[in-house]
C-alpha positions in Angstrom: 94.3 86.7 114.4 97.6 85.3 112.9 100.3 86.4 110.4 97.9 85.5 107.5 94.9 87.7 108.6 96.5 90.6 106.8 93.2 92.7 106.3 91.9 92.2 110.0 95.2 93.1 111.1 95.3 96.2 109.0 91.9 97.2 110.6 93.0 96.6 114.0 96.3 99.0 113.0 94.0 101.7 111.6 91.9 101.5 114.8 94.9 101.6 117.4 97.0 104.0 115.5 94.8 106.0 113.2 97.0 108.9 112.7 100.1 107.0 111.5 100.8 106.6 107.9 101.4 103.0 107.3 103.6 103.6 104.4 106.3 105.4 106.7 106.3 102.3 109.1 109.3 100.4 109.0 108.6 96.3 108.7 110.6 95.8 112.2 108.3 98.6 113.7 105.4 97.0 112.0 106.3 93.4 113.3 106.2 94.9 117.0 102.7 96.8 116.6 101.2 93.4 115.3 102.5 91.7 118.2 101.2 94.2 120.7 97.6 93.9 119.3 94.8 92.5 121.0 93.7 89.3 119.8 96.9 88.9 117.9 97.8 84.9 118.7 100.7 83.5 116.5 104.4 82.8 116.7 106.6 86.1 116.3 108.9 84.0 114.3 106.3 83.3 111.7 106.2 86.7 110.3 108.0 87.3 107.0 108.7 90.2 104.7 105.8 89.2 102.2 103.2 89.0 105.2 104.4 92.1 106.8 104.0 93.8 103.0 100.4 92.6 102.9 99.4 93.6 106.4 101.1 97.4 105.7 98.8 97.5 102.2 95.9 96.5 104.1 96.4 99.0 106.8 97.0 101.5 104.1 93.6 100.5 102.4 91.8 100.9 105.4 93.2 104.4 106.2 92.6 105.6 102.2 89.0 104.3 102.7 88.4 106.5 106.2 89.9 109.5 104.5 87.6 109.4 101.6 84.3 108.9 103.5 
């Protein structure tokens, strides 16, 4: 995965941190969580606010879907 794979990263974050509300995670902490994911292979410096926001929203949507089912 790379920074542009927001949906895949969101799924991975939900699987690793199922009890965390993504909307409470600061972007600095989100960046660190992404860097720690198995299968993530991109330059840390390639992250930016727009990419982190897309990842946060993908994680949030994944969590919402799980709560609805």
